[in-house]
C-alpha positions in Angstrom: -1.4 -11.8 30.2 -4.5 -10.4 32.0 -6.7 -8.6 29.6 -9.0 -6.1 31.2 -10.8 -3.6 28.9 -8.2 -1.0 29.9 -5.3 -3.5 29.2 -6.8 -4.4 25.9 -6.9 -0.7 24.9 -3.2 -0.2 25.9 -2.1 -3.2 23.9 -4.2 -2.1 20.9 -2.5 1.3 21.1 0.9 -0.4 21.0 -0.1 -2.5 18.0 -1.3 0.6 16.2 2.0 2.3 16.9 3.9 -0.7 15.6 1.8 -0.7 12.5 2.6 3.0 11.8 6.3 2.3 12.4 6.0 -0.5 9.8 4.4 1.8 7.3 7.3 4.2 7.7 9.7 1.3 7.1 7.9 0.3 4.0 7.8 3.9 2.7 11.5 4.3 3.1 12.1 1.0 1.3 9.9 2.0 -1.7 11.5 5.4 -2.0 15.0 3.8 -2.0 13.9 1.2 -4.6 12.8 3.9 -7.0 16.0 5.9 -6.4 18.1 2.9 -7.2 16.2 2.3 -10.4 16.7 5.9 -11.6 20.3 5.9 -10.5 21.0 2.5 -12.1 22.6 1.6 -8.8 23.1 -2.2 -8.6 24.6 -2.2 -5.1 21.7 -0.2 -3.7 19.2 -2.5 -5.4 20.7 -5.5 -3.7 20.7 -3.7 -0.3 17.0 -2.9 -0.7 16.1 -6.5 -1.3 17.8 -7.4 2.0 15.6 -4.8 3.8 12.6 -7.0 3.1 13.7 -9.5 5.8 13.1 -7.0 8.6 9.7 -6.0 7.1 8.7 -9.7 6.9 9.7 -10.2 10.5 7.7 -7.3 11.8 4.7 -8.4 9.7 4.6 -11.7 11.4 5.1 -10.1 14.9 2.2 -7.8 14.4 -0.1 -10.6 13.2 0.8 -12.8 16.1 0.3 -10.0 18.5 -3.2 -9.4 17.1 -4.1 -13.1 17.4 -2.7 -13.3 21.0 -4.7 -10.2 22.0 -8.0 -11.6 20.8 -7.2 -15.0 22.3 -6.5 -13.5 25.7 -9.7 -11.4 25.5 -11.8 -14.4 24.6 -10.2 -16.7 27.2 -10.9 -14.2 30.0 -14.3 -13.1 28.8 -13.3 -9.5 28.6 -16.1 -7.1 27.6 -14.5 -5.2 24.7 -15.9 -2.3 22.7 -16.9 -3.4 19.2 -14.9 -0.5 17.7 -11.7 -1.8 19.3 -12.4 -5.3 18.0 -12.8 -3.8 14.5 -9.6 -2.0 15.0 -7.7 -5.2 15.6 -9.1 -6.8 12.5 -8.3 -3.7 10.5 -4.7 -3.7 11.8 -4.4 -7.3 10.5 -5.7 -6.2 7.1 -3.5 -3.1 6.8 -0.5 -5.0 8.0 -1.0 -7.5 5.1 -1.3 -4.6 2.6 2.0 -3.1 3.8 3.8 -6.4 3.4 2.5 -6.7 -0.1 3.7 -3.1 -0.9 7.1 -4.1 0.4 7.1 -7.1 -1.9 6.4 -4.7 -4.8 9.4 -2.6 -3.6 11.5 -5.8 -3.8 10.3 -6.4 -7.4 11.3 -2.8 -8.3 14.7 -3.3 -6.7 15.1 -6.6 -8.7 14.6 -4.6 -11.9 17.7 -2.5 -11.2 20.2 -5.1 -12.5 18.4 -5.7 -15.8 18.2 -1.9 -16.2 21.9 -1.5 -15.6 22.7 -4.3 -18.0 20.6 -2.7 -20.7 21.7 0.8 -19.8 18.1 1.8 -19.9 17.5 5.2 -18.4 13.9 5.7 -17.3 11.9 8.5 -18.8 10.9 11.6 -16.8 7.2 10.7 -17.2 7.9 7.6 -15.2 9.6 9.7 -12.5 6.4 11.7 -12.2 4.4 8.5 -11.9 6.7 7.1 -9.3 6.6 10.3 -7.3 2.8 10.2 -7.5 2.8 6.7 -6.1 5.2 7.7 -3.3 2.8 10.5 -2.5 -0.2 8.2 -2.4 1.7 5.8 -0.1 2.7 8.7 2.2 -0.9 10.0 2.3 -2.3 6.5 3.1 0.3 6.2 5.9 -0.6 9.6 7.3 -4.3 8.8 7.1 -3.6 5.7 9.1 -1.5 7.5 11.7 -4.1 10.2 12.3 -7.3 8.3 11.5 -7.9 10.9 8.9 -11.0 10.0 6.8 -10.7 13.0 4.6 -7.2 12.2 3.6 -8.2 8.5 3.0 -10.8 9.8 0.5 -8.0 11.7 -1.3 -6.1 8.5 -1.6 -9.2 6.7 -3.0 -9.6 9.4 -5.6 -6.0 9.1 -6.8 -6.2 5.6 -8.3 -7.6 6.7 -11.6 -4.6 9.1 -12.0 -2.1 6.3 -11.7 -4.0 4.2 -14.3 -3.9 7.3 -16.6 -0.2 7.7 -16.1 0.4 4.0 -17.0 -1.6 4.3 -20.2 0.3 7.5 -21.2 3.7 6.0 -20.5 3.0 2.8 -22.4 1.7 4.7 -25.4 4.8 6.8 -25.5 7.0 3.6 -25.2 5.1 2.0 -28.0 5.8 5.0 -30.2 9.5 5.1 -29.3 9.8 1.4 -30.1 8.2 1.9 -33.5 10.7 4.7 -34.3 13.7 2.9 -33.0 14.3 5.2 -30.0 13.6 2.5 -27.5 14.4 -1.3 -27.6 11.7 -3.8 -27.1 13.5 -5.1 -24.0 13.5 -1.5 -22.5 9.8 -1.1 -23.2 9.1 -4.4 -21.4 11.1 -3.3 -18.4 9.2 0.1 -18.4 5.9 -1.8 -18.6 6.9 -3.9 -15.6 7.8 -0.9 -13.5 4.6 1.0 -14.5 2.6 -2.1 -13.5 4.3 -2.3 -10.1 3.3 1.4 -9.6 -0.3 0.5 -10.4 -0.3 -2.5 -8.0 1.2 -0.4 -5.2 -1.4 2.2 -5.7 -4.1 -0.5 -5.4 -2.7 -1.6 -2.1 -2.6 2.0 -0.9 -6.3 2.4 -1.7 -7.1 -0.8 0.2 -5.4 0.8 3.2 -7.4 3.9 2.7 -10.6 1.9 2.6 -9.8 0.4 6.0 -8.9 3.8 7.5 -12.1 5.3 6.2 -14.0 2.5 7.8 -12.4 3.1 11.2 -12.6 6.9 11.0 -16.1 7.3 9.7 -17.8 3.9 9.7 -18.2 4.1 5.9 -17.6 0.9 3.9 -16.5 1.6 0.3 -15.3 -0.7 -2.5 -14.0 0.1 -6.0 -16.3 -1.7 -8.5 -17.1 -1.1 -12.1 -15.0 2.0 -12.4 -16.4 3.8 -9.3 -16.4 3.7 -5.5 -19.5 2.3 -3.9 -20.7 2.6 -0.3 -22.0 -0.5 1.3 -24.4 -0.9 4.2 -23.1 -3.4 6.7 -26.6 -4.1 7.9 -27.6 -5.4 4.5 -26.3 -8.4 2.6 -27.6 -7.3 -0.8 -27.0 -4.1 -2.7 -24.7 -1.2 -2.1 -26.3 2.0 -0.7 -25.1 4.2 -3.6 -22.5 4.7 -6.2 -20.6 7.7 -7.6 -17.3 8.2 -9.4 -15.9 9.9 -6.2 -16.2 9.4 -2.5 
């Protein structure tokens, strides 16, 4: 396919739209997985696991389209803006994060059957945590759709809250096990689900990092308990560090 600078821009816009559609698909899957876990709905859990096939297929299609776009541009010597080249690479990275979030959604859905078998209703504190993760995923998706750097920073600032939720839920579970109000098996299942929430939050912040880079040019990474800005022109130290970005 001929790839003029204008043609590249149009194909890139289509890729971005496909990525946003994929993010909506992943969001719906994750929400359904949590709903199935709270409702102890085995049939719904099985349905959600099957949803991953469509997400995997689109994941591959987007990655192949990105590779083909760059291949065409290189083959024809197209003069392409550096910001659009960065966008292609960012789409590949975010696409990968979305696929991993979907994998976590599958893991949550796979926990439904053990929960049903144990008749283990989930505590309300975990509902609050899961709703928070869903909100973080929604915000990262919206930031992607609108190239919203400010909203991306909100997502980055939310990671500590999820970690605090997990610690609180596990402390409560430990206390309930010690007093006989929760079985060890139920506590392990709750630990798994809380860990899935934490992992999902991490993928969302990775998406937010990429959105922030595209929207503002800032490169940030979470290291040693805080977010650091990095200077792309330097190969040594970060330009500064603070607990918030």
